[in-house]
C-alpha positions in Angstrom: -5.4 -7.3 2.3 -7.7 -10.1 1.7 -8.6 -12.5 4.4 -9.5 -15.8 4.7 -12.2 -17.2 6.7 -11.1 -21.1 7.7 -13.8 -23.6 9.4 -12.9 -27.2 9.5 -13.7 -29.9 12.3 -11.7 -32.0 13.9 -11.2 -35.2 16.2 -14.0 -36.6 18.5 -13.3 -36.3 22.3 -10.4 -33.6 22.4 -9.9 -32.4 26.0 -10.2 -28.8 26.4 -6.8 -28.3 26.7 -5.9 -30.0 23.5 -8.2 -27.7 21.6 -6.5 -24.7 23.8 -3.0 -25.7 22.8 -3.9 -25.9 19.2 -5.8 -22.4 19.2 -2.4 -20.8 21.2 0.0 -22.2 18.9 -1.3 -21.6 15.6 -1.7 -18.1 16.7 1.6 -17.9 17.2 2.8 -19.1 13.8 0.4 -17.1 12.4 1.9 -13.8 13.7 5.2 -15.0 12.8 4.1 -15.8 9.4 2.6 -12.3 9.0 6.1 -10.8 10.2 8.3 -12.5 7.5 5.6 -11.3 4.7 5.5 -7.9 6.0 9.1 -7.7 6.2 9.6 -9.0 2.4 6.7 -7.1 1.2 8.1 -3.8 2.7 11.8 -4.7 1.4 9.6 -5.0 -2.1 8.3 -1.4 -1.8 11.6 0.0 -1.0 12.3 -0.1 2.7 16.0 -1.0 3.3 16.3 -4.3 5.0 18.9 -2.5 8.0 15.9 -0.3 9.0 14.2 -3.3 10.8 14.5 -4.0 14.8 12.8 -6.9 16.8 11.5 -6.2 20.2 9.7 -7.7 22.9 7.3 -6.4 25.4 5.1 -7.5 28.1 1.8 -6.4 26.5 -1.5 -7.3 28.3 -3.1 -10.7 27.5 -6.3 -8.6 27.0 -4.9 -5.3 25.4 -7.2 -2.3 25.3 -5.9 -0.7 22.4 -4.1 -2.1 19.5 -0.5 -2.3 19.3 0.0 0.4 17.0 -1.0 3.5 19.6 0.6 1.7 22.5 3.5 3.3 24.5 7.0 2.6 22.6 8.7 3.2 26.0 7.5 -0.2 27.4 9.2 -2.2 24.7 12.6 -3.7 24.9 14.7 -3.3 21.6 16.5 -6.4 21.5 18.2 -6.3 17.9 18.6 -4.0 14.9 19.3 -5.8 11.6 21.9 -3.5 10.7 24.0 -4.5 14.1 23.5 -8.2 13.9 21.7 -10.2 11.0 21.7 -13.1 13.4 20.5 -11.9 16.6 17.5 -10.1 14.8 16.1 -13.2 12.9 17.5 -15.7 16.0 14.9 -13.2 18.1 12.0 -13.8 15.7 12.5 -17.7 15.3 12.4 -18.0 19.1 10.6 -15.3 21.1 6.9 -16.4 21.0 5.3 -13.1 20.0 8.6 -10.9 18.6 7.3 -7.5 18.1 8.9 -5.5 14.5 9.3 -2.1 13.7 11.0 -0.3 11.0 12.3 3.1 11.2 11.0 5.9 9.6 11.5 9.5 9.6 8.3 9.9 11.6 9.8 7.3 14.3 9.3 3.4 14.9 6.0 2.1 12.8 5.0 -1.3 14.0 4.9 -4.0 10.6 1.9 -6.0 12.5 -0.9 -3.5 12.6 -3.7 -5.8 14.8 -6.5 -4.5 12.9 -5.5 -5.6 9.8 -3.5 -8.4 10.3 -5.1 -10.2 13.3 -6.0 -13.7 13.6 -9.8 -13.7 14.6 -11.5 -16.7 16.3 -15.2 -16.4 15.0 -16.4 -19.6 17.0 -15.2 -22.9 18.7 -17.7 -25.5 19.1 -16.2 -28.2 21.7 -18.8 -30.4 21.5 -17.7 -33.8 20.0 -16.2 -33.1 16.9 -14.5 -30.1 17.6 -15.6 -27.0 14.9 -13.2 -23.8 14.5 -13.6 -20.8 12.7 -10.8 -18.8 11.7 -10.2 -15.7 10.0 -7.2 -13.8 9.2 -4.8 -12.5 6.8 -5.5 -14.7 3.5 -1.9 -15.8 2.6 -0.9 -16.3 6.2 -3.7 -18.7 7.0 -3.5 -20.3 3.6 0.2 -21.6 4.5 -1.3 -22.7 7.8 -3.7 -24.3 6.1 -2.1 -26.0 3.5 1.3 -26.6 6.0 4.1 -28.1 4.6 3.0 -30.8 2.0 -0.6 -30.7 2.5 -1.4 -29.2 -0.8 0.1 -31.7 -2.5 -2.1 -34.5 -0.5 -5.4 -33.0 -0.7 -4.8 -32.5 -4.4 -3.6 -36.3 -5.1 -6.5 -37.2 -2.6 -9.1 -35.5 -4.0 -8.2 -36.1 -7.9 -7.9 -39.6 -7.2 -11.2 -39.9 -5.7 -12.4 -37.8 -8.7 -11.2 -40.4 -11.1 -13.2 -43.2 -9.0 -16.7 -41.7 -8.9 -16.6 -39.4 -12.1 -17.4 -36.0 -10.3 -16.2 -32.9 -11.6 -13.5 -31.2 -10.3 -15.0 -27.8 -10.7 -18.4 -28.3 -8.8 -16.6 -29.8 -5.8 -16.3 -28.1 -2.6 -12.4 -28.9 -2.5 -12.2 -27.7 -6.0 -13.5 -24.2 -5.1 -11.4 -24.1 -1.6 -8.2 -24.6 -3.6 -9.2 -22.2 -6.1 -9.6 -19.9 -3.7 -6.5 -20.3 -1.9 -4.6 -19.8 -5.3 -6.2 -16.5 -6.0 -4.4 -14.7 -3.1 -1.3 -16.2 -2.8 0.6 -17.2 -0.1 3.1 -15.7 2.6 5.9 -18.1 1.3 5.6 -16.5 -2.1 6.0 -13.1 -0.8 9.4 -14.6 1.3 10.8 -15.5 -2.0 10.2 -12.8 -4.4 12.9 -11.9 -6.6 13.2 -8.4 -5.1 13.8 -9.5 -1.7 17.5 -9.7 -0.8 19.4 -13.5 -0.8 20.2 -12.9 2.8 16.8 -12.2 3.9 15.4 -14.9 1.6 17.3 -17.6 3.5 16.7 -16.6 7.2 13.4 -16.0 6.4 12.6 -19.3 4.8 14.4 -21.2 7.7 11.9 -19.8 10.0 9.3 -20.5 7.4 10.1 -24.0 7.2 10.0 -24.6 10.7 6.9 -22.7 11.2 5.1 -25.2 8.5 6.6 -28.3 10.2 5.0 -27.2 13.3 1.8 -26.3 12.0 1.4 -29.6 9.6 1.6 -31.3 13.4 -0.7 -29.7 15.0 -3.3 -29.9 12.0 -2.6 -33.7 12.2 -3.2 -33.9 16.0 -6.4 -31.8 15.6 -7.5 -33.8 12.9 -8.5 -31.3 10.5 -11.2 -32.3 7.9 -14.4 -31.2 6.4 -12.7 -27.7 5.5 -14.4 -25.0 4.3 -12.6 -21.9 3.2 -14.3 -18.4 2.0 -12.2 -15.1 1.0 -13.2 -12.1 1.8 -11.5 -8.0 0.7 
């Protein structure tokens, strides 16, 4: 899985609680984007949509081991998609940290593998202005960076600046940022693959749009600017 590293600065004089709120809510949105992406990838790979199960758990704030090695008995299975699609997707939409499994011949397999998918806070500098460095799964982190219509706005702003000062697009940092992201795609593109059943796409896109609206607001509140993005395999 390609991973992105996203570094940006924010507003001056942000209180500590505002920075913590941004990081917490961004992680919640990120986890749900990964869940949507993985469900659709697994369906595309041949897993039946009816094999998915959503659960919740009282996971430790500071877990000693990744979730894939946890004792599954402590998870409360809330809904099987084959029993009620509405309940399955409602729980993913409303719970802060839903846990999704699929049923296999070997048992229940979690679709969120912490070592591969986790959002990592590389650094946070709370001096004014705040500086944040995040690393995560490329497709999901790209969606959070662009959020709703951010891509169109960034492109328009830069191309307008280019016309004014005559700089070459290919040599600009923002131009490289756009190319880096376009190279790995988006979680939202995975959700809308042709082989994903229409019913899954409808539910997943409903959650996706909600997440992107929330993230767009968070990005505006933190004052995201001076963004640098790098890709690593």
